[in-house]
N, C-alpha and C positions, 0 to 999 in steps of 0.2 A: 565294386562301386558301392558306396554307402547310399542309404536311402535318400539323403539330400541330393546327391548326384543323379540318382535315378529319376527323381522328380524334375530336376532341371533338364535332363536329357529328354524326358517325355514331353516337356513343354515346347521343345523345338521340332517335334515330330510333325511332318506334313505328308502330303501325298507323294512328295519327291524325296523326302529324307526320313529315314527310320533309324534312330539310334538304338543300339542294343549292346548288351553285355555278352561277351563271348570268351570262353576259356578254351583256347586252342589245344590245351592238354587234356581236355575232357571230351570224349567222343560224343556223348549225349548232347553236350552244349553245342558242338559243331553241327550235329544233325538238326537240332532245333533251329539254329540260325539258317541253315539251308532251307528248311521248310518255311520259315518266316519270310525269307526273301523270295523264294520260288513262286509262291502264290500270287503276290501282287505284280511281279514283273511279267509273269506269263510268257507268251511266245516272243515278246519284245526283247527279252533277255536282260541281263544285268550288264551295264557298260561302265559302271563306276563303283569304286569301293574305297573308303577312307579308313585306314587302320590307324587309330590314334591311341596306341598302347604306350605305356611308359612305366617307369619305376620311380618312386619318390623316396628319398632318405630324409628322415626327420632329424635334422642336426643343424646347428648354427652354420651359416655360410662360411665362417672363418675356418671351419675344419674340413670343408669340401674342396676338392681339387678341381681345377678346370678341365682336366683330361677326363 
């Protein structure tokens, strides 16, 4: 995520929503996310997770296939 995206994500953070960047291929990143989530949820536990991952290809639409 670029700095502009981080700023936008931080702007929507509330007590009920905490956006974060997570690299699932990096053990330290996963552990940091676990600690960031575990503290505020406490014994109530985590009951929701939105994984909004994606890949973008920078190319004109005319060269992109629908599949």
